[in-house]
C-alpha positions as CSV (number, residue, x, y, z in Angstrom):
1,M,-53.0,144.5,135.9
2,S,-52.2,148.2,135.3
3,P,-55.1,150.5,136.1
4,F,-55.0,151.7,132.5
5,L,-54.4,149.7,129.4
6,L,-54.8,150.9,125.8
7,T,-55.2,148.4,123.0
8,R,-55.2,149.5,119.4
9,T,-57.2,147.2,117.1
10,L,-57.2,149.6,114.2
11,P,-54.2,150.2,112.0
12,E,-52.6,153.6,112.4
13,D,-53.9,154.7,108.9
14,A,-57.3,153.1,109.3
15,T,-59.1,156.5,109.8
16,D,-57.5,158.0,106.7
17,A,-58.3,154.9,104.6
18,A,-61.9,154.8,105.8
19,L,-62.5,158.5,105.0
20,R,-61.1,158.1,101.5
21,A,-63.3,155.1,100.9
22,D,-66.4,156.7,102.3
23,V,-66.0,159.9,100.3
24,L,-65.2,158.1,97.1
25,H,-68.2,155.8,97.5
26,G,-70.6,158.4,98.9
27,L,-70.0,161.2,96.4
28,T,-70.1,158.9,93.3
29,R,-73.4,157.2,94.2
30,T,-76.9,158.5,93.5
31,P,-78.2,160.1,95.7
32,K,-75.0,161.3,97.3
33,A,-74.4,160.5,100.9
34,L,-71.7,160.6,103.6
35,P,-71.6,158.7,107.0
36,P,-72.2,160.9,110.0
37,K,-69.0,159.6,111.8
38,W,-67.1,162.2,109.8
39,F,-68.7,165.1,111.6
40,Y,-66.6,164.3,114.7
41,D,-63.2,165.9,114.3
42,A,-62.1,168.2,117.2
43,R,-64.4,171.0,116.0
44,G,-67.3,168.7,115.3
45,S,-67.1,167.2,118.7
46,E,-67.1,170.7,120.3
47,L,-70.2,171.6,118.2
48,F,-72.0,168.4,119.2
49,E,-71.3,169.2,122.9
50,E,-72.9,172.6,122.3
51,I,-75.9,170.9,120.6
52,T,-76.5,168.7,123.7
53,R,-77.0,171.9,125.7
54,L,-79.5,173.5,123.3
55,P,-83.1,173.9,124.4
56,E,-84.4,172.1,121.3
57,Y,-82.1,169.1,121.7
58,Y,-83.8,166.9,124.3
59,P,-82.1,163.4,123.8
60,T,-79.1,163.9,126.0
61,R,-81.1,165.5,128.8
62,A,-83.7,162.7,128.6
63,E,-81.2,159.9,128.7
64,R,-79.3,161.5,131.6
65,E,-82.6,161.7,133.5
66,I,-83.2,158.0,133.0
67,L,-79.6,157.1,134.0
68,A,-79.8,159.3,137.1
69,A,-83.1,157.7,138.1
70,R,-82.4,154.1,137.1
71,A,-78.7,153.5,137.4
72,S,-79.0,151.7,140.7
73,E,-81.7,149.4,139.2
74,I,-79.6,148.8,136.1
75,A,-76.7,147.9,138.3
76,A,-78.7,145.5,140.4
77,V,-80.3,143.7,137.5
78,S,-77.1,143.4,135.5
79,G,-74.8,142.6,138.4
80,A,-72.0,143.7,136.1
81,R,-68.3,143.3,137.0
82,T,-67.2,144.7,133.7
83,L,-68.8,147.7,131.9
84,V,-68.2,147.8,128.1
85,E,-69.2,151.1,126.5
86,L,-69.4,151.3,122.7
87,G,-68.6,154.7,121.2
88,S,-67.6,156.0,124.7
89,G,-66.4,159.4,123.8
90,S,-65.9,161.4,126.9
91,S,-67.5,158.7,129.1
92,E,-69.5,161.5,130.8
93,K,-72.9,159.8,131.1
94,T,-71.3,156.6,132.1
95,R,-70.5,158.0,135.5
96,H,-74.0,157.4,136.7
97,L,-73.5,153.7,136.0
98,L,-70.0,153.7,137.5
99,D,-71.3,155.2,140.7
100,E,-73.9,152.4,141.2
101,L,-71.9,149.4,139.9
102,H,-70.4,148.7,143.3
103,T,-68.9,145.3,142.3
104,L,-67.4,146.7,139.1
105,H,-63.9,145.5,138.3
106,S,-63.2,146.8,134.9
107,Y,-64.4,149.5,132.5
108,V,-63.8,148.9,128.8
109,P,-64.4,152.1,126.7
110,V,-64.4,151.5,122.9
111,D,-63.9,154.4,120.5
112,V,-62.0,155.3,117.3
113,S,-60.4,158.3,119.0
114,E,-57.2,157.6,121.1
115,S,-57.3,161.2,122.5
116,A,-60.9,160.8,123.7
117,L,-60.1,157.4,125.3
118,T,-57.0,158.7,127.0
119,G,-58.6,161.9,128.3
120,A,-61.6,160.0,129.7
121,A,-59.5,157.4,131.4
122,Q,-57.3,159.9,133.1
123,S,-60.3,161.7,134.4
124,L,-62.1,158.5,135.6
125,L,-59.0,157.1,137.3
126,A,-58.4,160.4,139.1
127,E,-61.9,160.0,140.5
128,R,-61.9,156.2,141.0
129,P,-58.3,155.0,141.7
130,G,-59.6,151.4,142.3
131,L,-61.1,151.1,138.8
132,N,-59.3,149.2,136.0
133,V,-59.7,150.8,132.6
134,H,-58.9,148.8,129.4
135,A,-59.6,151.1,126.5
136,L,-59.9,149.8,122.9
137,I,-59.2,151.9,119.9
138,A,-61.7,150.1,117.6
139,D,-64.6,150.5,115.2
140,F,-67.4,148.7,117.0
141,T,-69.4,148.4,113.7
142,R,-66.7,146.1,112.2
143,G,-66.5,143.3,114.7
144,L,-64.9,143.5,118.2
145,V,-62.9,141.3,120.4
146,L,-63.2,142.2,124.1
147,P,-60.3,141.8,126.6
148,G,-60.4,139.1,129.2
149,T,-62.2,140.8,132.0
150,P,-64.5,139.2,134.6
151,G,-68.2,138.7,134.0
152,P,-71.0,139.4,134.1
153,R,-70.5,142.1,131.5
154,L,-72.8,145.0,130.8
155,V,-72.4,146.3,127.2
156,A,-73.7,149.9,126.9
157,F,-74.6,151.6,123.7
158,L,-76.0,155.0,124.7
159,G,-77.0,158.2,123.1
160,G,-79.4,156.8,120.5
161,T,-76.4,156.2,118.2
162,I,-78.0,153.0,117.0
163,G,-80.4,155.2,115.1
164,N,-77.6,156.4,112.8
165,L,-77.4,152.9,111.4
166,L,-79.7,151.9,108.5
167,P,-82.0,148.9,109.3
168,A,-79.7,146.3,107.6
169,E,-76.7,147.8,109.4
170,R,-78.6,147.6,112.7
171,A,-79.3,144.0,112.2
172,V,-75.6,143.2,111.5
173,F,-74.6,145.3,114.5
174,L,-77.0,143.7,116.9
175,R,-75.9,140.2,115.9
176,S,-72.3,141.3,116.5
177,V,-73.2,142.5,120.0
178,R,-75.0,139.2,120.6
179,S,-71.7,137.4,119.8
180,L,-70.0,139.3,122.6
181,L,-72.5,138.2,125.2
182,A,-71.9,135.2,127.5
183,P,-74.6,133.8,129.7
184,G,-75.5,136.4,132.3
185,D,-74.2,139.3,130.2
186,T,-76.6,142.2,129.2
187,L,-76.9,144.9,126.7
188,L,-78.0,148.4,127.7
189,L,-79.3,150.2,124.6
190,G,-80.4,153.9,124.3
191,T,-83.1,154.7,121.7
192,D,-84.8,157.9,120.8
193,L,-88.5,157.5,120.5
194,V,-91.1,158.5,117.8
195,K,-92.8,161.7,118.8
196,D,-94.3,164.9,117.3
197,E,-92.7,165.8,114.0
198,E,-92.2,169.5,115.0
199,V,-90.3,168.5,118.1
200,L,-88.1,166.1,116.1
201,V,-87.3,168.6,113.4
202,R,-86.4,171.4,115.8
203,A,-84.0,169.1,117.6
204,Y,-82.0,168.8,114.3
205,D,-82.5,172.3,113.0
206,D,-82.1,174.6,116.0
207,A,-82.8,178.3,115.9
208,S,-79.3,179.4,116.7
209,G,-77.8,177.4,113.8
210,V,-75.4,175.2,115.8
211,T,-76.7,172.0,114.1
212,A,-76.3,173.6,110.7
213,A,-72.6,174.3,111.5
214,F,-72.2,170.8,112.8
215,N,-73.6,169.4,109.6
216,K,-71.5,171.6,107.4
217,N,-68.4,170.6,109.4
218,V,-68.2,167.4,107.3
219,L,-67.2,169.6,104.4
220,S,-64.4,171.2,106.4
221,V,-63.1,167.7,107.3
222,I,-63.0,166.7,103.6
223,A,-61.3,170.0,102.7
224,R,-58.6,169.6,105.3
225,E,-58.0,165.9,105.0
226,L,-58.5,165.4,101.3
227,G,-57.7,168.8,99.8
228,A,-61.3,169.3,98.6
229,D,-62.0,172.8,97.2
230,V,-65.4,173.0,98.9
231,D,-66.9,176.0,100.7
232,P,-69.5,175.1,103.4
233,A,-71.2,178.5,102.6
234,D,-72.2,177.0,99.3
235,F,-74.5,174.5,101.0
236,D,-77.6,174.9,103.2
237,H,-78.4,172.6,106.2
238,V,-81.7,170.6,105.8
239,A,-83.4,168.4,108.4
240,V,-86.6,166.5,107.4
241,W,-88.8,163.9,109.0
242,D,-89.4,160.7,106.9
243,R,-92.8,159.5,108.2
244,E,-92.6,156.2,106.4
245,Q,-89.1,155.2,107.7
246,E,-89.6,157.1,111.0
247,W,-86.3,158.8,110.9
248,I,-84.8,162.2,110.6
249,E,-82.6,162.9,107.7
250,M,-79.9,165.6,107.8
251,R,-78.8,166.8,104.4
252,L,-76.7,169.4,102.7
253,R,-78.3,171.2,99.8
254,A,-76.2,172.9,97.1
255,R,-77.2,176.6,96.8
256,S,-76.2,176.7,93.2
257,S,-74.7,174.4,90.6
258,L,-71.0,173.7,91.4
259,T,-68.2,171.3,91.1
260,V,-66.1,170.0,94.1
261,K,-62.6,168.9,93.2
262,I,-60.9,166.4,95.5
263,P,-57.2,166.1,94.5
264,E,-56.4,163.3,97.0
265,L,-58.9,161.1,95.2
266,D,-58.4,162.5,91.7
267,L,-62.1,163.2,91.7
268,A,-64.4,166.0,90.5
269,V,-68.0,165.9,91.8
270,S,-70.8,168.0,90.2
271,F,-73.7,169.2,92.3
272,A,-76.8,170.6,90.6
273,A,-78.5,173.6,92.1
274,G,-80.7,172.4,94.9
275,E,-79.2,168.9,94.9
276,E,-79.1,167.3,98.4
277,M,-76.5,165.0,99.9
278,R,-77.6,162.9,103.0
279,T,-75.2,163.2,105.9
280,E,-77.1,161.5,108.7
281,V,-80.1,159.3,109.4
282,S,-81.4,159.3,112.9
283,A,-84.0,156.7,113.3
284,K,-86.7,156.9,116.1
285,F,-88.1,153.9,117.7
286,R,-91.1,152.3,119.3
287,Q,-90.9,149.7,122.1
288,E,-92.2,146.8,120.0
289,G,-89.9,147.7,117.2
290,V,-86.9,147.6,119.6
291,R,-88.1,144.3,121.0
292,T,-88.4,142.8,117.5
293,E,-85.0,144.0,116.3
294,L,-83.3,142.7,119.5
295,A,-85.1,139.3,119.0
296,A,-83.9,139.1,115.4
297,G,-80.3,139.7,116.8
298,G,-80.7,136.9,119.3
299,M,-81.5,138.9,122.4
300,E,-84.6,139.3,124.6
301,L,-85.7,142.7,125.9
302,T,-86.2,142.3,129.7
303,H,-86.5,145.9,131.0
304,W,-87.7,149.2,129.5
305,W,-87.2,152.6,131.1
306,T,-88.2,156.1,129.7
307,D,-87.8,159.6,130.9
308,T,-90.9,161.2,132.5
309,E,-92.0,162.7,129.2
310,G,-91.6,159.5,127.3
311,R,-89.1,160.9,124.8
312,F,-86.2,158.5,125.1
313,A,-85.8,154.9,126.3
314,L,-83.1,152.7,127.8
315,S,-83.7,149.0,127.4
316,L,-81.9,146.0,128.9
317,A,-81.6,142.8,126.9
318,T,-80.1,139.4,127.5
319,A,-78.8,136.7,125.1
320,R,-81.5,134.2,124.0
């Protein structure tokens, strides 16, 4: 096979259609809400990379610490010949696994961004000319068909991104992952852990305001793509810890009463002064909760690793 294949499973206009649907649904419901995936245009991706380097934002460093320390063990336990990465982005953290998976035949990065997939593949193949990369332009939350690559497969879902899904969405997602696993395949899952409220809030409301800019970027996306007459300066960034749900919520709070007109949707949306729109949920987990959710999805947690401060976890699960 060619060392690089790119398969599109999404229609060319899928992103535009999904944005329109999400904005129409999210801004006409009560309370208002938008999915966090719309943060990530080119500018949003740059801002998130900046966030990962902030002193307050520990998850990326903590996960990399685990990968650096445990990649060889993960490789030995999984015995993977194919690595599938959901939401692969730049594939930066994956390099720890690639370095240790000595019998690896294929890497299958999955992302909605063709440019991210192509850029990551070019970089990886320059470093590892013997690697086969079969990239999928796909939305992993909407069902996935994997290419015919040799097993066993290790499916990696890193970064704590599973915390952006609501509990019912997580249940559907984990069942869909289970459907991808053949006997001997494994799931490597990254989860941010419950910890001190102050530490959590600071991670999503940094002193330099980078996360605030990242949050408000969703408004810039709507303005550019849908012609919305919205000014990010009319909203404040808010991050709160929900003790009952054990998740962080990011919100945008209207600084005064205003109306946002969105010509592409023939829509006018009124905000009251102080009204908040949820833009992200970031759930935090405990080991038993992860075990329970995996079991409900048809998988068994077999290994659990944390960083030295116990802030973040990687878990390995097999099909039951």
